[in-house]
N, C-alpha and C positions, 0 to 999 in steps of 0.2 A: 288707638286712630292716634293718627299726628293730630298738633294742635291747629293746624292749620286746615284743617278740614268743615270743622265747624264753624268759622268767622265764614269759609266761602260759602259752604251752603245758607248761610245766613244772608249774603250778598243774594246769590240768586234768587232765592224765594224776595225779598226788596225788592228787586228788580222787575223780578215776574209779577211782582202785586202790582207795580207801579206801570210797568205795561198794561196790564189786566185794565187796569181802572183809566187810563187815559183814551185805551180804545171803545170802553162803556164809553165814557163820558163822549168820546167822538160821533157814534149813535145817537145822541140823543139830540131832537132838536127842540129849538124854545117853543114854546107853548104861548103866542102870543095874545091870540085869541081872551084867554082866563085871563078873569080879573081877581080871581077868586084864591084867595093865600090862606097858611095855616097861622097867619096872626092876626088877634082879634082886632075891630076896628077902636078899641081901647089902648092899643098897643103892645098887650100883656100877650104871653107865649101860651100861660098855661090859663085853666079855666077857674084860677084860685087868683090866679092875679100875681101871684111869686116865683114865677119861673117854673114851677110844676116841683118843688123841692120840699 
């Protein structure tokens, strides 16, 4: 297999993934009515307050 095919396939996969991600991002509409967030009221994102590690 020539050496230029693998980088070409990687580039095609990367461009395809980015295209898919941007297409999915345009389908999501912001939910402005919901005030529920995953971050706790004390500002911690984990249940133990240490960032979940």
